[in-house]
N, C-alpha and C positions, 0 to 999 in steps of 0.2 A: 576577574567576573569570578561569582562565587559558583563550587562545584552544582552540577545540578542533582537533583533528589531521584533521579531516574538515570536508565543504565544505557547513555547517549550511543547512537549507532555511530555518530562523526569520530568519537575516540576509539571505538573499537578499531575503524578506517586507519586512524593515526598508529595505532596499536600495530595491525598487520603489515602496515605500507613506511611508516616512518614519516608521512608527510600528508600535505591535505589532498583527498581523493575525492573526487566529484563525479557523481551519475551525469550521464548523457543520454536523454532518450531518443531511441529511434523507432520510425514508423516503416516497419519492413513489409506493407502490404497485407496484412494478415484481415479476416475479418471475425466474426462471432458466429457461435450457432444460435444464437440469441437473436440474429438479425438475417442470417441466409434462409431462413425456414427449417432448420434441422430440428431447432427447439423453439423458435419464435421468430417475429418480423421486425418487431418495433425496439426488442433491445431493454434495458432495464431503462424504468423513468427518469434517473437522474442523468443518462447517459446520451448526448448528442450525436448525429451521423459522423461525426467527427473522431468519436472517441472520447473514453473519459479522461480527464486531465492529461491533453494531449496538445496542449497550446505550447508555440514555440518549437516546434519541430521542423526540420526542413523538410516537408513531405515532397516527393516525386524524386529524391536524388538516392543515389544506391548507398547502402548500409555504410559502406567506408567512409563516401563524400558526407553523409550526416554528420558520422564522428568527427570527420576533419574539421568540419563547422562549427560541431560543438566546443572540440578543444580551443577553437582559437576564442570563442566567449568566455570559457570557463577560465582560461589564462588570463584574458584581460580582465575580468571581475572579481577572482578570486585566487589568483595565483595557484592554480590547482596545478599540481605536477603528473600526478596520475589521476587516470579515468577507469570507472565502470560502464561498459555499453549495456544500457537499459532499453530492453526491448518493451514497450511501454503498452500503446493503444490496443484495444481489442485483447483477442485471445492468440497469444504469441507461442503456443503450442498445435494452433491449429492448423497442421499441413503433414504432409507426409515426413517421417524422418529423415530423407534423403534432402528435403529441401531444407528442414531444420538445419541440419548437420551445416549445409553449405552457407545459409547466413549467419550463423553463430562462427562459424568458422572465419568468415569475412571479416566480422568485428575484431576479433581475437589478432588478426593478422594487422591491425592498426597499431602503430606505435603509442605506448604509453597506456595502451589497453592493458588492465591488470586484471579483469576479472568480468562475469557475464550475470546478469539480473534478468529473467524472463519472466514475464507477468503472465498468468491465463486464470481459466477458469476451471474448478475441480472437475467437471465433466469432460475436459480437452484433454484427459493424461490417460489413453490407455498403455498398457503394459509395455509397448515398444518404447513408448515416447519416454516413458518413466528411465527407461534403461539409459535412452540416449543422456538424458540430463544427467545421471548418475555418474556417466563419462565424463562429461563436463566436470561435476563436482570433483572428481580424480586429478582431472586435468588444469584446472585453473580454480579461481576463488569465485566460485557460482554460488548464486541464490537464486531461488524459486519464489515467487510471490504467488498467492493464492488469494483471490478476492473470496471472501465470506460473507461480507455485509453484515448479516444478522443472523443470529442462532437461532430465530425463530421462524419456523415455517409459515406458520401465517403472515409474516410480514414477507419473506422470501417471495409468497405468491403474491403481495399486495405491489410490490415493486417490481413485478414481471421477471425476477431474476432467472426463472426458468431450471433450477435446481432445488433440492432441497438440503436439510443439514446433512442425514445422513451420507449425501453423494461428496459432500465437503469432506466429512470424517472419513470415509474413507479412503478419498487421494491423499490426504494430509497422511494419516498414517503408514498409506503405501512408500510415500517420498520419505519419511520418516524412515522407514525400515531400511531403505536404501541410503542413508546416511545424509542426505541431501537438506543442506541447510534451508528453512522454513520460513517465511514472513508471510502473514495474514493481514489482509485487509479488512478492517471495521468501520462501518460508519454508526455515528451516534445520532440522535435526532431522527431516526426513519419514522415516517406515519405510522400511528397507532401502535407503536411499541412502547410500554411504559420502562422506567427508571428501573425497577426492578428488574424487567428482563434484560434490559442492554448490560446490567451489572452483574447478571449470570454469566457473560459470555468469559470473563477471565479466567474462570476455574476449568473451561471446556480447555481452553490455550495452555492452561497449567498442567492439564490431564494430556493433551498431545505431547507436549513437550517440544513446541514451536519455537524457534530462534528468535525471530522478529514479530513486531506489530509495528502495522501503522494505521492510525485512529484519525479517521477522518470527521469532519463537521458535514452534514447534509447541506451540501450547496444547491441553490436553485439557479442552472445556468440555461441561458437561451437556447431556444430550440429544443427542448425536450419536454416529454409528456409533464414533467414535474413543475416546470415554469407553466402551463396551463393550468394545474391544480392550482398553483399560487395564485394566478391571476383571478379564479374563481372564488378565490377566500376558503379552499379548501384543505390547506395546509398551515400548521401553527410550528412556524419555527423558533428555538430555544434563543433565548437572549443571551449577550454573553458570559454574563455571571453564571446562568445558568449552564452553560456550557462548559466555563472552567470548572465550575463543582464537579460536574459528571466526571471529566478526564481525571480531574483527582480522585474520584471515588472508584474509577475505573484502576488508574494505576497503584491505587493502593491494593488491589484485591489482584494483581498481577505478578508471578513469579519474578523476582527481582534480577534474575539471570537473564531474561528475555530482552532483547535489544529493541529500543524504542527508534522506529524510524521517521515516524511522524506522528504530530501531536493536534493537527489541523492543517488548512490550508485557505488561501486567497481567493481561489474561484476564479483567477486570470481575467481576461478582457471579456468572457461570458456571463460574467456573475451578475444574476439579477438579486439575489438575497441572499444571508442575510450580509449588509453593508458593512457591519461592525468587522467582518470576517476579512475585509480588506487591509485592514491592519494587523497582520499576521504577527508580525513582532511584538504587537502591544497584547495580541490573546498570549502567545508563550510567555513572557514577562508575568502577564497575570497569572498564568499558572504554575508558574515558579513562587509566585509572590503568596500562592496561597497554599502551596504544600509548606513553605516555610511558616505562613501563621499557624497552618494545624501542627506543626511539628512533626508530619508524617514523610513519607516516600513510599517509592514502589515496593510493592511487596508487603508493606507495613500490617497488614490485616492476614496475610498468608499463615499457616500454619507452622511452617520456617522461618518468620520474619527475621530480615537481617536487624540488630541491635543498632548500627548507625544507618546513616543513608548513603549511597553509592557514591564513590569518589572520595 
């Protein structure tokens, strides 16, 4: 297999632990201020009441049991030997710090769990919580994942995000000041957002010094406000080649030291559109092929562009 022209997170995991390491998603029973009335009650327009990207989780089980069940699957499917506990659905810092500590500790007590990933919103990180996360950063291999989705305030309002860019920037800077590894989620193809606006985001991430990025395609999933928009013909989704081109443009502008944790997704069993995204590996291969065709790589357009592709 040819070396990738972007900085793969999977390769960093192998360097850190010397073997295959897989994430196991955990539902710890959190909610979200954009659902419980603190900020809003309907959630973001792309998120169902099951949480975004949360299929395949053994809901109702304890944190430890969810991880044990997940380990069985990962060993069988991928021959994985070590694992990261990924607190994924909803806002996984949206609780008192003592509650968070108990949940995170329960995960770390499971055999072969070598680190934690905690996904949350930038408006769910009071100082006491950040100090707690900084403690886990010192104790284990810890990553904080923050949902930005868009760097355009107009778009954030349109998708019902419930926070603005300034809130995200403040949270990201505070996390980085404590040395916490930070991965940021960005969605490409959000309604009303221009290509130029999407491609301005890498410069913001570069300036913040983030450590990782997850690039998401805008999926329309069942039981979401976005699905209603799609049914009414109010939503235009990119074709596959358009998305592939956009991802490559994004990567060319992104600091080459930033780890790429995701380039697309398949939407899972709730996918309504775009159907082409269900062939996830075909999309990933098309991104590789397009970078090869262009002769470019991650960071190629940066001021300090590397002279050769990563790897």
